C-alpha positions as CSV (number, residue, x, y, z in Angstrom):
1,M,-70.4,-120.8,57.3
2,R,-71.1,-122.9,54.2
3,I,-69.2,-126.2,54.7
4,L,-68.0,-128.6,52.0
5,F,-67.2,-131.9,53.8
6,F,-64.5,-134.4,52.4
7,G,-64.6,-137.9,54.0
8,C,-65.4,-141.5,53.5
9,D,-65.3,-144.0,56.3
10,D,-67.2,-144.5,59.6
11,F,-64.8,-142.2,61.5
12,A,-65.6,-139.4,59.1
13,A,-69.3,-140.2,59.1
14,V,-69.5,-139.4,62.9
15,S,-68.2,-135.8,62.2
16,L,-70.5,-135.3,59.2
17,G,-73.5,-136.5,61.2
18,R,-72.6,-134.3,64.2
19,L,-72.4,-131.2,62.0
20,L,-75.7,-131.9,60.4
21,D,-77.4,-132.6,63.8
22,D,-75.9,-129.4,65.3
23,G,-77.4,-127.3,62.5
24,H,-74.2,-126.4,60.6
25,K,-74.7,-125.6,56.9
26,V,-73.2,-128.6,55.0
27,V,-73.6,-127.7,51.3
28,G,-72.0,-130.9,49.9
29,L,-70.0,-134.1,50.5
30,V,-66.9,-135.1,48.5
31,T,-66.3,-138.8,48.9
32,Q,-64.5,-141.5,46.9
33,P,-66.3,-143.4,44.2
34,D,-68.5,-146.4,45.1
35,R,-66.6,-149.7,45.0
36,P,-67.6,-153.3,44.7
37,K,-67.2,-155.3,48.0
38,G,-67.7,-158.8,49.2
39,R,-68.0,-162.1,47.3
40,G,-70.9,-160.8,45.3
41,L,-69.0,-157.6,44.4
42,H,-72.0,-155.5,45.2
43,M,-71.5,-151.7,45.0
44,V,-71.3,-150.3,48.5
45,F,-71.7,-146.6,49.4
46,S,-69.2,-145.0,51.8
47,A,-70.4,-144.4,55.3
48,T,-70.4,-140.6,54.7
49,K,-72.5,-141.0,51.5
50,Q,-75.1,-142.9,53.5
51,V,-75.3,-140.0,56.1
52,A,-75.4,-137.4,53.3
53,G,-78.2,-139.3,51.6
54,A,-80.3,-139.4,54.7
55,H,-80.0,-135.6,55.0
56,G,-80.4,-134.7,51.4
57,V,-76.8,-133.4,51.1
58,D,-75.4,-133.2,47.5
59,V,-72.7,-135.8,46.9
60,F,-69.7,-135.4,44.5
61,Q,-67.4,-138.5,43.9
62,P,-64.5,-137.6,41.6
63,L,-62.0,-140.2,40.5
64,T,-59.2,-137.7,40.8
65,L,-58.8,-134.2,42.2
66,K,-56.3,-133.1,39.6
67,E,-58.5,-132.2,36.7
68,P,-59.6,-128.6,36.1
69,A,-63.2,-129.6,35.9
70,V,-63.0,-130.9,39.5
71,L,-61.8,-127.5,40.7
72,E,-64.6,-125.8,38.9
73,R,-67.1,-128.2,40.5
74,L,-65.7,-127.7,44.0
75,A,-65.9,-123.9,43.5
76,A,-69.5,-124.2,42.4
77,F,-70.5,-125.3,46.0
78,R,-69.6,-121.7,47.1
79,A,-68.3,-123.1,50.4
80,D,-66.6,-120.9,53.0
81,I,-64.6,-123.7,54.4
82,F,-63.6,-127.2,53.5
83,V,-63.6,-129.8,56.3
84,V,-61.6,-132.9,55.7
85,V,-61.9,-136.1,57.8
86,A,-60.5,-139.4,56.7
87,Y,-60.9,-138.6,53.0
88,G,-57.9,-140.8,51.9
89,K,-56.5,-138.5,49.2
90,I,-54.1,-135.6,49.2
91,L,-55.7,-132.3,48.3
92,P,-53.7,-130.3,45.7
93,V,-52.7,-126.7,46.6
94,D,-55.3,-125.2,44.3
95,I,-58.0,-126.9,46.3
96,L,-56.5,-126.0,49.7
97,N,-56.6,-122.3,48.6
98,L,-60.1,-122.3,47.2
99,P,-62.3,-121.5,50.2
100,S,-62.0,-118.2,52.0
101,Y,-61.5,-119.9,55.4
102,R,-59.2,-122.5,53.7
103,C,-59.3,-126.2,54.6
104,I,-59.2,-127.8,58.0
105,N,-58.7,-131.4,59.0
106,V,-59.6,-133.6,62.0
107,H,-56.7,-135.9,62.8
108,A,-56.9,-138.7,65.3
109,S,-53.7,-138.0,67.2
110,L,-52.1,-135.2,69.3
111,L,-50.0,-133.6,66.5
112,P,-47.2,-133.5,65.8
113,R,-47.1,-137.1,67.0
114,Y,-48.4,-139.8,64.8
115,R,-48.8,-138.0,61.5
116,G,-49.9,-140.3,58.7
117,A,-52.3,-143.0,57.8
118,A,-52.8,-145.1,61.0
119,P,-52.4,-142.9,64.1
120,V,-54.8,-144.7,66.3
121,N,-53.2,-148.1,65.7
122,W,-49.7,-147.0,66.2
123,A,-50.5,-145.1,69.4
124,V,-51.9,-148.4,70.8
125,I,-49.1,-150.6,69.4
126,N,-46.6,-148.2,71.0
127,G,-48.3,-148.5,74.4
128,E,-49.3,-144.8,74.6
129,T,-51.4,-143.9,77.7
130,Q,-52.7,-140.6,76.2
131,S,-54.1,-139.8,72.8
132,G,-56.6,-137.3,71.4
133,V,-57.7,-135.4,68.3
134,T,-56.3,-132.3,66.6
135,I,-58.0,-129.9,64.3
136,M,-55.4,-128.3,62.0
137,Q,-55.3,-125.9,59.1
138,M,-54.2,-128.0,56.2
139,S,-51.0,-127.3,54.3
140,P,-49.2,-129.1,51.4
141,G,-47.1,-131.2,53.8
142,M,-48.7,-134.3,55.3
143,D,-50.4,-133.4,58.6
144,E,-47.9,-130.5,59.1
145,G,-50.4,-127.6,59.3
146,D,-50.9,-125.2,62.2
147,I,-53.0,-126.4,65.1
148,L,-56.4,-124.8,65.7
149,A,-57.8,-127.0,68.4
150,L,-56.8,-130.1,70.4
151,E,-58.5,-132.4,72.9
152,T,-56.8,-135.2,74.9
153,C,-58.1,-138.5,76.4
154,A,-56.5,-141.3,78.5
155,V,-55.8,-144.7,76.9
156,S,-56.0,-147.7,79.2
157,L,-53.6,-150.5,78.7
158,E,-56.5,-152.8,77.9
159,M,-58.1,-150.6,75.2
160,T,-58.0,-151.8,71.6
161,S,-57.4,-149.6,68.7
162,A,-61.0,-150.3,67.5
163,E,-62.3,-149.0,70.9
164,L,-60.0,-146.0,70.9
165,R,-61.0,-145.2,67.3
166,V,-64.7,-145.0,68.3
167,R,-63.9,-142.7,71.2
168,L,-61.8,-140.4,69.1
169,A,-64.4,-140.3,66.3
170,E,-66.9,-138.9,68.9
171,M,-64.4,-136.5,70.4
172,G,-63.3,-135.2,67.0
173,A,-66.9,-134.7,65.9
174,G,-67.7,-132.6,69.0
175,L,-64.5,-130.6,68.8
176,L,-65.1,-129.9,65.2
177,S,-68.7,-128.7,65.8
178,R,-67.5,-126.4,68.6
179,T,-64.5,-125.1,66.7
180,L,-66.1,-124.0,63.5
181,P,-68.0,-121.0,65.0
182,R,-64.7,-119.9,66.7
183,I,-63.0,-120.0,63.3
184,K,-65.7,-117.8,61.8
185,A,-65.5,-115.3,64.8
186,G,-61.7,-115.1,64.4
187,E,-61.1,-116.3,68.0
188,I,-58.5,-118.9,67.2
189,V,-54.8,-118.1,66.8
190,P,-53.1,-120.9,64.8
191,V,-50.2,-122.6,66.6
192,P,-47.4,-123.9,64.4
193,Q,-46.4,-127.5,65.1
194,D,-43.0,-128.3,66.5
195,H,-41.7,-130.4,63.6
196,S,-38.8,-131.6,65.6
197,Q,-41.2,-133.6,67.7
198,A,-43.0,-135.3,64.8
199,T,-43.5,-139.0,64.6
200,Y,-45.1,-141.0,61.8
201,A,-47.9,-143.6,61.7
202,A,-47.2,-145.6,58.6
203,K,-49.9,-147.4,56.7
204,L,-50.7,-150.9,58.1
205,H,-50.0,-154.1,56.2
206,K,-50.6,-157.7,57.0
207,E,-47.0,-158.7,57.9
208,L,-47.1,-156.3,60.8
209,G,-49.3,-158.8,62.6
210,R,-46.7,-161.5,62.8
211,I,-45.9,-161.8,66.5
212,N,-42.2,-161.7,67.4
213,W,-41.7,-163.7,70.6
214,N,-38.3,-162.0,71.2
215,S,-40.3,-158.9,72.1
216,T,-41.5,-158.2,75.6
217,A,-44.8,-159.6,76.8
218,R,-46.2,-156.0,77.0
219,A,-45.1,-155.3,73.4
220,V,-46.9,-158.5,72.2
221,H,-50.0,-157.5,74.2
222,D,-49.9,-154.0,72.7
223,L,-49.5,-155.4,69.2
224,V,-52.6,-157.6,69.6
225,R,-54.8,-154.8,70.8
226,G,-53.3,-152.3,68.3
227,L,-54.0,-154.3,65.1
228,Q,-57.7,-154.7,65.7
229,P,-59.8,-155.2,63.7
230,W,-57.3,-155.3,60.8
231,P,-54.8,-156.8,60.0
232,G,-54.7,-158.6,63.3
233,A,-51.8,-160.1,65.2
234,F,-51.1,-163.8,64.4
235,I,-49.2,-166.9,65.2
236,F,-48.6,-170.1,63.2
237,W,-49.6,-173.5,64.5
238,R,-48.7,-176.6,62.5
239,G,-48.6,-174.6,59.3
240,H,-51.9,-172.7,59.8
241,M,-52.3,-169.1,60.7
242,V,-54.1,-168.3,63.9
243,K,-55.1,-164.8,64.7
244,V,-54.7,-163.7,68.3
245,L,-57.7,-161.6,69.4
246,E,-57.0,-161.2,73.1
247,A,-53.8,-161.7,75.1
248,S,-52.2,-160.3,78.2
249,P,-48.8,-160.5,80.0
250,V,-48.7,-162.9,83.0
251,P,-45.9,-163.2,85.6
252,L,-44.7,-166.8,85.1
253,A,-41.4,-168.0,86.6
254,A,-41.2,-171.0,84.3
255,A,-38.1,-171.2,82.0
256,G,-38.5,-171.5,78.3
257,R,-37.5,-170.1,74.9
258,P,-39.3,-167.3,73.2
259,G,-42.2,-168.8,71.3
260,E,-42.5,-171.9,73.6
261,I,-45.8,-172.9,75.2
262,V,-44.9,-172.8,78.9
263,A,-48.2,-173.4,80.6
264,L,-51.8,-174.4,79.8
265,H,-54.4,-172.3,81.7
266,K,-58.1,-172.5,82.3
267,E,-58.4,-169.4,80.1
268,G,-56.1,-170.5,77.4
269,F,-52.3,-171.1,76.9
270,C,-49.2,-169.2,77.9
271,V,-46.4,-168.5,75.5
272,R,-42.9,-167.3,76.5
273,A,-41.9,-163.9,75.4
274,A,-38.5,-162.2,75.9
275,D,-39.2,-161.3,79.6
276,Q,-42.2,-163.2,80.8
277,A,-45.2,-165.0,79.4
278,V,-48.3,-164.0,77.4
279,L,-51.6,-165.6,78.2
280,I,-53.5,-166.0,74.9
281,R,-57.3,-165.9,75.7
282,R,-59.1,-165.7,72.4
283,V,-58.1,-166.7,68.9
284,H,-59.4,-166.9,65.3
285,P,-58.0,-169.9,63.4
286,A,-57.9,-169.6,59.6
287,G,-61.0,-171.2,58.1
288,S,-62.8,-171.2,61.3
289,R,-64.7,-168.9,63.6
290,P,-63.3,-166.8,66.5
291,M,-63.2,-168.8,69.7
292,D,-61.9,-168.8,73.3
293,A,-58.4,-170.2,73.5
294,R,-59.7,-173.0,75.7
295,A,-61.9,-174.1,72.9
296,F,-58.9,-174.1,70.6
297,L,-57.0,-176.2,73.1
298,A,-59.9,-178.7,73.2
299,G,-59.6,-179.2,69.5
300,H,-55.8,-179.2,69.1
301,K,-53.1,-181.1,71.0
302,L,-51.0,-178.4,72.4
303,V,-48.7,-179.4,75.2
304,V,-46.2,-177.6,77.3
305,G,-42.9,-177.5,75.5
306,D,-44.3,-177.1,72.0
307,M,-42.8,-174.3,69.9
308,L,-45.0,-172.0,67.8
309,E,-43.8,-171.9,64.2
310,K,-42.1,-168.8,62.8
311,S,-44.0,-169.1,59.5
């Protein structure tokens, strides 16, 4: 089949690279326009554009998908199927109906759970022990299309969202490469989603990272690992934000109020949560570099009984 690939980031680039390495016919890449990045505002190519450039794949970067000229340009690729992976824009119905095999999407969750923008992060934040990837036939509704293929994986209680994302990117790429020939052969019977079981993974924002010490220690731990690398979980100490990079629940019998430092440890410091304590092992203070929490202790006068600030 002639494949037109829609995607932008490193997650999508893994699938694009796998298709090319496996010999699939990728006739073009649709990715978002180049944007300035960093202090120097240098123009940066998307991860998928870099892969496409290395393989001589034609690249199309429309500002919008709603103009008639865009539809004409997409039709000119003469693709049999559109493959969408982390593209970041909603495809209008006219585009969904354009290829003969329609459009398929690789989604980083076990649909219908975690539809939406940040499925990997929310699965970790919610303490899921199983995740996976789904290939679905796209429909006008957000992540509501029929399921074509699915693959699961275990999620350890220490795995970060960044680590899970890498694993799911590889899984999704492999599943996609294996599924495309089965679509062409007519071997797949689409399975409608059970919409009553749907959950949503909303877009992340910085305020999500504010640790609520009235939560359980496990919930704090899951928030820390679920918001990596962005926006990151954080606390305030003497008016300064400190990101928490690594933390885990510890069974401490010491009394204390939520948010109170209840013990100093050779690996860091312990903060009381709703049910037990959280050992903070690694931090990133604002304006500084990431460091072990014991190094943070060496430079700051934290003592048992101190309360972390709410803001």
